[in-house]
N, C-alpha and C positions, 0 to 999 in steps of 0.2 A: 504494500500500500504506500503510495507516494506521500500522503499526508503524514503518516507516522514516521517515515524515513526523514522527511524534512524537519519535523520536530526534534527527532533524535540528533540530527546534524546540528541544528541550532543550539540545543542544550549542550552538546559537546563543545561547540565553539565558545559559548558563554562561559562554561565551566573552565575551559582551558585559559581563557582570558583572565578570569578571576584568579586562578592559580598563579599565572604568570605575574600579574600585578602584585599579588600578595608576596610572592618570592622576591620580586624587585624591591618592595618596601622593606622586607626583612633584611635583605643584603645592604641596602643603603643605611639602615639603622645600625646594623652590625659594624659597618665600616666607619660609622661616626659622622656621616654627612649631616649638616645642619638642616633642621626642618624649616620649610617655608611657612611663616606665620603671617596670616593676612593682617593681623593687628600689630605686627612687630616691625622689625627693621626695614623690610621692603616698603611697607606703607609709609613709614617715617622718611625713608630716602626719597620717595616720590613727592612727599610733602615739602621737603627741603628743596628739591629740584624746581618746584614751581616758584620759589623765591619771593613770596609775598602775598599773592592774592588769597591764599588759604590760611585758615587758623584751625587749631585743634578743637575738637568737640567731643565731649565724653560719651555722647550717645551715638553720634554719626561718624566717628573717627576724625573727620575734618569737614569744614564748610567754607564757603567764600566769606571773606571779611566784608563788612559794610563799607560803602563809599569808596570802592576801589576804582581807579582809573589808570591803567597801565598798559603797556604793550608787551605781549608775550611772543616768543619766537620758537619755532620748531627747529631743534638743533640740527645743524648741518644742511638745512634745506633752503635757507633764505626766505622762508615763509614767516610773515609776522602778522599779528592780529591784535586788535584792541580788546581789553577786558574791562568792562565797567559793571559795577554792581550798585544796587540801590540801598536804601537805609536798612532793609531787611537782609541784605547780603545775597539777593537774587540777581542773576545776570540781567543787565539792562539798566535803563535810567529810572529815576524816581518818577512815579505817576500817581496822581491823586486817586484815592479810593472812592468809588461811587457805588452805592447800593443799587441793586436792581439791574445792573449791566450783565449781559451774558459773560460768563467767565470760564476759561479753560486753563487748567494747570498741567503743564508738561513736566513731569518728574523723570529724572534719569541721570545718566552719566555725562562724560565729557562731550559726547556727540550732541546731547540736548543742550548743554551749556554753551556750545559753539566753539569747541576746541579746533583750532586751525582756521576758523573763518571769522570769529568774533561774534559779539552778541547781535549785531544788526543782520547778519546772514545766517544765524542759527535757525533750525527748523521752526521753533516756536515763533520767532519774529516773522518768518515767511508765512506761517499759518495765520498769524494775526492780519498780515497784509492781504492774504487771499480771502479771509473772512470779510474784511472791510470792502474788498473789491467786489464781493457778491452781495453787498447791501447790509451787512451786519456791522455798521459803522460804530456802534457802541460796544462791540465785543472787545474783551481784553484777554490776552493770553499771558499767563505768568510762566516764565522760564525758571523752573526750580531744579535745573540740572547742576551738577557739581562734578568737577574733574575727579577722576579716580574711582568713582562708584561703579560697580558692575553687579551682575547677577550671580557672580561666583561666591 
């Protein structure tokens, strides 16, 4: 029966992969390789590399500082972009709060924040422009992206 054979092959492949990864983990621990800690030295090194727009946060690891206005560069590429944050530390300029306006919050990582393009060309800024272009002139899009956040 082809279905049973396929399931057997799949289970063998998964089992082999798990055993191989377990063996690799045991070998690296036995040889004394340092563990990669998401909240440890690698995250702190990334925080230092950004050189200013971020600050430590006990709940979130780090966040943007408020009222940042600086230029960031992608090392070795010649690409530069402007980083600006508002009073709340969100990418973009300060804007007055108005109740009753349509609101979209874009939460995410450096792609959301505008890494490599700046806050004016981030997808939340482009989304707000597209919404206004389609008649939603009162719509507000909040960019809540922060460099270094990911789903891992």
